[in-house]
C-alpha positions in Angstrom: 18.8 -8.4 20.3 17.0 -5.1 19.7 15.4 -3.8 16.5 16.4 -0.4 15.1 14.0 1.9 13.3 14.2 0.2 9.9 12.1 -3.0 10.1 10.3 -4.8 7.3 7.5 -7.3 7.7 6.3 -10.3 5.7 2.8 -11.9 6.4 2.3 -15.4 5.0 -0.9 -17.4 5.1 -0.9 -21.0 3.9 -4.5 -22.2 3.4 -3.4 -25.3 1.6 -3.4 -28.8 3.3 0.3 -29.2 2.5 3.4 -27.3 3.7 5.0 -24.8 1.3 8.4 -23.2 1.2 8.4 -19.4 0.6 11.4 -17.6 -0.7 12.4 -14.6 1.4 13.7 -11.3 -0.1 17.4 -10.7 0.5 18.1 -8.2 3.3 21.4 -6.4 3.4 22.4 -5.5 6.9 19.2 -7.0 8.4 18.0 -10.5 9.4 14.7 -12.2 9.1 13.2 -13.1 12.5 10.0 -15.0 13.4 7.3 -13.1 15.2 4.4 -15.4 14.7 4.0 -19.0 13.5 0.6 -20.5 14.4 1.9 -24.1 14.0 4.5 -23.6 16.8 3.5 -24.8 20.2 2.8 -22.1 22.8 4.6 -20.2 24.1 6.8 -20.3 20.9 3.9 -19.4 18.5 4.1 -15.7 19.3 7.3 -13.9 20.3 7.5 -11.1 22.8 8.8 -7.8 21.2 12.5 -8.0 21.1 12.6 -11.7 21.7 12.0 -12.9 18.1 14.0 -15.9 16.9 16.5 -15.2 14.1 15.9 -17.6 11.2 18.7 -20.1 10.6 17.7 -20.1 6.9 17.5 -16.5 5.6 16.6 -17.5 2.1 13.3 -19.4 2.6 10.8 -20.4 5.3 8.6 -23.5 5.3 5.0 -22.7 6.3 3.0 -25.6 7.6 -0.5 -26.4 6.4 -3.4 -24.0 7.3 -1.1 -21.6 9.3 -0.1 -18.0 9.4 3.5 -16.7 9.8 4.7 -13.1 10.4 8.4 -12.4 9.9 10.3 -9.2 10.7 13.4 -8.1 8.9 15.3 -6.0 11.3 18.8 -4.7 11.9 19.9 -6.5 15.0 22.4 -5.2 17.5 23.6 -7.1 20.6 21.5 -6.3 23.7 
């Protein structure tokens, strides 16, 4: 999938010792995709541009303890 010009980003830092669920803003015509999640094992912790995973749950994302997440909301078109 490729991103078009209109992309949005969310940066989440969870400094707590417990995981927390964060509600994601609704996107019309775009989908939330994971760019960075520091609790994922390499090489899944940082996605190559254009290879971001589309989130199965578009309403919330659980961020593990003491980790950072970057999501991109992008209009996806088949590659």
